[in-house]
C-alpha positions as CSV (number, residue, x, y, z in Angstrom):
1,X,4.5,17.0,-22.0
2,X,4.2,20.5,-20.7
3,X,4.7,19.5,-17.1
4,X,8.1,18.3,-15.9
5,X,8.0,15.5,-13.4
6,X,10.5,16.4,-10.7
7,X,10.9,14.1,-7.7
8,X,11.6,15.7,-4.3
9,X,14.8,14.5,-2.7
10,X,14.8,13.0,0.8
11,X,16.7,16.1,2.0
12,X,14.1,18.4,0.7
13,X,11.3,16.4,2.4
14,X,13.2,16.4,5.7
15,X,13.3,20.3,5.7
16,X,9.5,20.3,6.1
17,X,8.0,19.2,9.4
18,X,6.1,15.9,8.8
19,X,2.4,16.2,8.9
20,X,2.1,13.5,11.5
21,X,4.6,15.3,13.7
22,X,2.7,18.6,13.4
23,X,-0.6,17.0,14.2
24,X,0.8,15.1,17.2
25,X,2.5,18.3,18.5
26,X,-0.7,20.3,18.2
27,X,-2.7,17.6,19.9
28,X,-0.1,17.5,22.7
29,X,-0.4,21.2,23.2
30,X,-4.2,21.0,23.5
31,X,-4.0,18.0,26.0
32,X,-1.0,19.3,28.1
33,X,1.3,16.5,27.0
34,X,5.0,17.0,26.9
35,X,6.2,16.5,23.3
36,X,9.8,15.7,22.4
37,X,11.6,14.7,19.2
38,X,14.5,12.2,19.7
39,X,17.0,10.3,17.6
40,X,17.1,12.8,14.7
41,X,13.3,13.2,14.8
42,X,12.8,9.5,14.3
43,X,11.2,9.1,17.7
44,X,8.4,11.2,19.2
45,X,8.3,10.9,23.0
46,X,5.0,11.9,24.7
47,X,4.9,12.2,28.5
48,X,2.2,13.0,31.0
49,X,1.5,12.1,34.6
50,X,4.5,9.8,34.8
51,X,3.5,7.8,31.7
52,X,5.7,7.8,28.5
53,X,4.7,6.7,25.1
54,X,6.6,6.6,21.8
55,X,5.9,6.9,18.0
56,X,8.6,5.8,15.6
57,X,8.1,6.8,12.0
58,X,4.4,5.8,11.5
59,X,4.5,3.1,14.2
60,X,2.6,3.5,17.5
61,X,3.5,1.6,20.6
62,X,0.0,0.3,21.4
63,X,0.5,-2.8,19.3
64,X,2.2,-5.9,20.6
65,X,5.6,-6.6,19.0
66,X,4.6,-10.0,17.7
67,X,1.5,-8.6,16.0
68,X,3.4,-5.8,14.4
69,X,6.0,-8.2,13.1
70,X,3.4,-10.4,11.6
71,X,1.6,-7.7,9.7
72,X,4.9,-6.2,8.4
73,X,5.3,-9.4,6.4
74,X,2.7,-9.9,3.7
75,X,3.1,-13.7,3.5
76,X,3.0,-14.1,7.3
77,X,-0.3,-12.0,7.4
78,X,-1.7,-14.3,4.7
79,X,-0.8,-17.5,6.7
80,X,-2.4,-16.2,9.9
81,X,-5.6,-15.0,8.3
82,X,-6.0,-18.1,6.2
83,X,-5.6,-20.3,9.2
84,X,-8.6,-18.5,10.7
85,X,-10.7,-18.8,7.5
86,X,-10.6,-15.0,6.9
87,X,-10.8,-14.2,3.1
88,X,-7.4,-12.9,2.0
89,X,-5.7,-12.8,-1.4
90,X,-3.6,-15.8,-2.2
91,X,0.2,-15.7,-1.6
92,X,3.1,-17.9,-2.3
93,X,6.6,-17.3,-0.7
94,X,9.7,-17.3,-2.8
95,X,13.0,-17.3,-0.9
96,X,16.2,-15.6,-1.9
97,X,18.7,-18.4,-2.6
98,X,21.6,-16.1,-1.6
99,X,20.3,-15.8,2.0
100,X,17.5,-18.3,2.5
101,X,18.6,-21.4,0.5
102,X,17.7,-23.8,3.4
103,X,14.1,-22.7,3.1
104,X,13.7,-23.3,-0.7
105,X,11.5,-26.3,-1.4
106,X,13.0,-29.4,-3.1
107,X,11.2,-28.6,-6.4
108,X,13.1,-25.3,-6.4
109,X,11.9,-21.7,-6.9
110,X,11.8,-22.1,-10.6
111,X,9.2,-24.9,-10.4
112,X,7.1,-23.0,-7.9
113,X,7.1,-19.9,-10.0
114,X,6.3,-21.8,-13.2
115,X,3.4,-23.7,-11.5
116,X,1.9,-20.5,-10.2
117,X,2.1,-18.7,-13.6
118,X,0.6,-21.6,-15.5
119,X,-2.2,-21.7,-12.9
120,X,-3.2,-18.1,-13.1
121,X,-1.7,-16.6,-16.3
122,X,-0.7,-13.3,-14.7
123,X,1.1,-12.8,-11.4
124,X,1.8,-9.9,-9.1
125,X,5.3,-9.9,-7.5
126,X,5.8,-7.9,-4.3
127,X,8.4,-7.5,-1.6
128,X,7.1,-9.0,1.7
129,X,7.9,-5.9,3.8
130,X,7.4,-2.7,1.8
131,X,4.5,-0.2,1.4
132,X,3.0,2.4,-0.9
133,X,3.3,0.0,-3.9
134,X,7.1,0.1,-3.9
135,X,8.6,-2.8,-5.8
136,X,5.3,-4.3,-6.9
137,X,5.1,-5.5,-10.5
138,X,2.3,-7.0,-12.6
139,X,3.8,-9.7,-14.7
140,X,2.2,-11.0,-17.9
141,X,4.8,-13.7,-18.8
142,X,6.9,-16.2,-16.9
143,X,10.0,-14.3,-18.0
144,X,8.7,-11.0,-16.6
145,X,7.9,-12.8,-13.3
146,X,11.4,-14.2,-13.0
147,X,13.0,-10.8,-13.8
148,X,10.8,-9.0,-11.2
149,X,11.7,-11.5,-8.5
150,X,15.4,-11.3,-9.3
151,X,15.3,-7.5,-9.1
152,X,13.9,-7.7,-5.6
153,X,16.5,-10.3,-4.7
154,X,19.2,-8.0,-6.0
155,X,17.9,-5.4,-3.5
156,X,18.7,-7.8,-0.6
157,X,15.1,-8.9,-0.1
158,X,15.2,-12.2,1.8
159,X,11.9,-13.3,0.3
160,X,9.1,-12.1,-2.0
161,X,5.5,-13.0,-2.4
162,X,3.8,-13.9,-5.7
163,X,0.0,-13.5,-6.0
164,X,-2.5,-14.1,-8.7
165,X,-3.8,-11.0,-10.4
166,X,-7.2,-10.1,-9.1
167,X,-9.5,-8.0,-11.3
168,X,-10.2,-5.4,-8.7
169,X,-13.4,-3.2,-8.8
170,X,-12.5,-1.1,-5.8
171,X,-9.9,-1.0,-3.1
172,X,-10.7,0.2,0.4
173,X,-8.6,1.4,3.3
174,X,-10.0,1.0,6.8
175,X,-8.8,2.6,10.0
176,X,-9.0,0.1,12.8
177,X,-8.7,0.9,16.5
178,X,-9.3,-1.5,19.4
179,X,-11.8,-3.7,17.6
180,X,-13.6,-0.9,15.8
181,X,-13.5,0.7,12.4
182,X,-13.3,4.4,12.6
183,X,-13.2,5.3,8.9
184,X,-13.3,3.7,5.5
185,X,-12.4,5.3,2.2
186,X,-12.2,3.9,-1.3
187,X,-9.5,4.7,-3.9
188,X,-10.1,5.6,-7.5
189,X,-7.1,4.8,-9.8
190,X,-5.7,7.8,-11.7
191,X,-7.0,8.0,-15.3
192,X,-7.5,10.4,-18.2
193,X,-10.3,10.8,-20.8
194,X,-9.1,11.3,-24.3
195,X,-10.3,14.3,-26.5
196,X,-9.0,12.9,-29.8
197,X,-6.3,15.7,-30.0
198,X,-4.1,15.6,-26.9
199,X,-1.4,13.1,-26.2
200,X,-1.5,10.8,-23.2
201,X,1.4,12.8,-21.8
202,X,-0.4,16.1,-22.2
203,X,-3.5,14.7,-20.6
204,X,-1.5,13.3,-17.6
205,X,0.2,16.6,-17.1
206,X,-3.2,18.1,-16.3
207,X,-3.7,15.7,-13.4
208,X,-2.6,16.7,-9.9
209,X,-0.4,13.7,-9.6
210,X,2.0,13.4,-6.5
211,X,5.6,14.5,-7.1
212,X,6.9,11.0,-6.3
213,X,9.1,8.4,-7.9
214,X,6.3,5.9,-8.2
215,X,4.4,8.3,-10.5
216,X,7.4,8.7,-12.7
217,X,7.8,5.0,-12.9
218,X,4.2,4.5,-13.8
219,X,4.4,7.2,-16.5
220,X,7.6,5.6,-17.9
221,X,5.6,2.5,-18.8
222,X,3.1,4.3,-20.9
223,X,3.3,5.6,-24.5
224,X,3.0,9.3,-23.6
225,X,2.8,10.2,-27.3
226,X,-0.3,8.1,-27.8
227,X,-3.4,10.2,-28.6
228,X,-6.5,8.6,-27.0
229,X,-9.7,8.9,-29.0
230,X,-12.4,11.2,-27.8
231,X,-14.1,9.7,-24.7
232,X,-11.4,6.9,-24.3
233,X,-10.5,6.2,-20.7
234,X,-6.8,5.4,-20.1
235,X,-5.5,4.4,-16.6
236,X,-2.2,5.9,-15.5
237,X,-1.6,2.9,-13.2
238,X,-3.1,-0.5,-12.5
239,X,-2.4,0.1,-8.8
240,X,-4.6,2.0,-6.3
241,X,-1.9,3.7,-4.2
242,X,-2.5,7.3,-3.2
243,X,1.2,7.9,-3.7
244,X,0.7,7.0,-7.3
245,X,-2.1,9.4,-7.9
246,X,-5.3,7.5,-6.8
247,X,-8.0,9.7,-5.3
248,X,-9.7,8.8,-1.9
249,X,-13.5,8.9,-1.4
250,X,-14.9,8.5,2.1
251,X,-17.3,5.6,2.1
252,X,-20.8,6.3,3.5
253,X,-22.5,3.9,6.0
254,X,-24.6,1.2,4.4
255,X,-24.6,-2.4,3.4
256,X,-21.1,-2.4,1.7
257,X,-19.6,-0.4,4.6
258,X,-21.0,-3.0,7.0
259,X,-19.5,-5.9,5.1
260,X,-16.1,-4.2,4.8
261,X,-16.2,-3.2,8.5
262,X,-16.9,-6.8,9.6
263,X,-14.1,-8.2,7.5
264,X,-11.6,-5.6,8.8
265,X,-12.6,-6.2,12.4
266,X,-12.2,-10.0,12.0
267,X,-8.8,-9.5,10.4
268,X,-7.6,-7.1,13.1
269,X,-8.7,-9.4,15.9
270,X,-7.1,-12.4,14.1
271,X,-3.6,-10.9,14.4
272,X,-4.3,-9.2,17.8
273,X,-3.8,-5.7,16.4
274,X,-4.9,-2.6,18.4
275,X,-4.2,0.1,15.8
276,X,-3.8,-0.4,12.1
277,X,-5.0,0.4,8.6
278,X,-6.4,-2.7,6.9
279,X,-6.7,-2.7,3.1
280,X,-9.5,-4.7,1.5
281,X,-10.3,-5.3,-2.2
282,X,-13.6,-5.8,-3.9
283,X,-13.4,-7.9,-7.0
284,X,-15.5,-7.5,-10.1
285,X,-17.8,-10.3,-8.8
286,X,-18.2,-8.3,-5.6
287,X,-16.2,-10.6,-3.3
288,X,-14.2,-9.0,-0.6
289,X,-10.6,-10.0,0.4
290,X,-8.1,-8.6,2.8
291,X,-5.1,-7.4,0.9
292,X,-2.8,-6.4,3.7
293,X,-2.6,-5.0,7.3
294,X,-0.4,-2.0,8.1
295,X,0.8,-1.4,11.6
296,X,2.5,1.8,10.4
297,X,-0.5,4.1,10.1
298,X,0.1,6.8,7.5
299,X,-2.5,9.4,6.5
300,X,-0.4,12.2,5.1
301,X,-1.4,11.9,1.4
302,X,-5.0,11.1,2.4
303,X,-5.3,14.2,4.5
304,X,-3.9,16.4,1.8
305,X,-6.2,14.9,-0.9
306,X,-9.3,15.1,1.3
307,X,-8.6,18.8,1.8
308,X,-8.1,19.3,-1.9
309,X,-11.0,17.3,-3.3
310,X,-13.8,17.3,-0.6
């Protein structure tokens, strides 16, 4: 590869003012709101006319604590939405025997995992409380599934979710505020088109992929010396995360927009959220399912990519 994939350290990232902080600071200046950074810049404190509000990381204080706690757990979100007949991808909970042994069913984790794999043939393993695709693995064998779960347990995850693999046509992110959807964008997975001469690594180096660990991990799973035939399309990742190189495309109003909007509003109301991003998938047979709800609203990569590509 001509391009060296170097990941920014956390210290390097901290030297730059976060995009969210800069945007909030500029808005506060325009609206005559006192803007303060507290607790080593972890807390933004906004004050005006005797009222004080806070932003911590990407979390805003206009959501109720219980609602924010529910959506921070993927399995809990699944249970709440399923109880209200809202389409959501299937989840099963697997508890860490080191910390949650009392919650493990009598048939054991092993039996649960085996049954799910035999039922679906492929499983997605994910931590219950992470984001940006971190720790998520697509497993094509029972052994791969067991290893992926154990890796998460070794990182002190109290529980993980296992889901069937959905053949996803498109993934959409919706921005939800007080019962309304303000914006929807789709995500296109990163891919390259072969020319019959260049290696996969050379083709990937020409993409403007984010300088992030998740990208390096995705590339490490590919045969970068492989030479795709002319016109051959090769995906860099099976996931749709912007942090992994996916490209956002703002969805225009229309029939599909209306269907996604309705599902997102129903999901947001079901968990009593006021402000969130709600991720929805469209399968190859055009069914829509909620994938997850995020109370931490992050738009940094989206903003950068929209400026670059639109």
